[in-house]
C-alpha positions as CSV (number, residue, x, y, z in Angstrom):
1,M,-13.5,20.8,33.2
2,K,-10.0,18.9,33.5
3,K,-12.2,15.6,34.0
4,L,-13.5,15.8,30.4
5,L,-9.9,16.6,28.8
6,P,-9.2,12.9,28.9
7,L,-12.7,11.9,27.7
8,F,-12.3,14.1,25.2
9,A,-8.9,12.9,23.9
10,I,-10.0,9.4,24.0
11,L,-13.1,10.3,21.8
12,M,-11.2,12.4,19.4
13,I,-8.6,9.0,19.3
14,L,-11.4,6.8,18.2
15,L,-13.3,9.0,15.9
16,S,-10.1,9.2,13.8
17,A,-9.6,5.5,13.7
18,C,-13.0,5.3,12.4
19,G,-11.7,7.0,9.1
20,S,-8.7,5.4,8.5
21,Q,-10.3,1.9,6.7
22,A,-8.7,0.9,3.8
23,P,-10.3,0.9,0.8
24,E,-11.8,-2.2,-0.6
25,P,-10.1,-3.9,-3.6
26,E,-11.5,-4.0,-7.0
27,A,-13.3,-6.6,-7.8
28,T,-11.9,-8.5,-10.9
29,A,-13.3,-11.5,-13.1
30,A,-12.6,-15.3,-12.5
31,P,-10.6,-17.0,-15.0
32,D,-12.4,-19.2,-17.4
33,F,-11.9,-22.6,-16.6
34,T,-13.5,-26.2,-17.7
35,L,-14.8,-29.0,-15.0
36,P,-16.8,-32.1,-15.4
37,N,-20.3,-32.0,-14.2
38,A,-21.9,-35.0,-11.9
39,T,-22.7,-36.7,-15.8
40,G,-19.3,-36.5,-17.0
41,E,-20.0,-33.3,-19.4
42,E,-17.6,-30.7,-19.9
43,V,-18.7,-27.5,-18.2
44,S,-17.1,-24.2,-18.8
45,L,-17.4,-21.0,-16.5
46,S,-17.6,-19.2,-19.8
47,D,-21.0,-21.0,-20.2
48,Y,-22.6,-18.9,-17.7
49,G,-21.4,-15.7,-18.2
50,G,-22.9,-12.7,-16.3
51,R,-24.8,-15.0,-13.9
52,N,-23.4,-15.9,-10.5
53,V,-22.1,-19.5,-10.2
54,L,-21.9,-21.6,-6.9
55,L,-19.3,-24.4,-7.1
56,F,-19.9,-27.6,-5.0
57,F,-17.2,-29.9,-4.4
58,H,-17.7,-33.2,-3.0
59,M,-15.7,-36.7,-2.6
60,A,-16.9,-39.3,-4.4
61,V,-16.8,-42.8,-3.3
62,G,-15.8,-45.4,-5.6
C-alpha cells in the first residue's frame, strides 16, 4: 500500500493539470482593408463577406 501512495499522488497531480487549460479567446472579425490584385484592380476584404479568404503575398520582380 505504501508503494501505491506516491503513484496515486502523481496521478492526481497529472489529472488536476488536465482541467486547468485556459479557454480559447473568442474570434473577432478582421478589419476591412483594400489591396491591389495581380492585375492592379482594388479588392476589399468586404467584397468576400462571409467567405474564407487566403492572402498570398509574393515579392515582385521588376
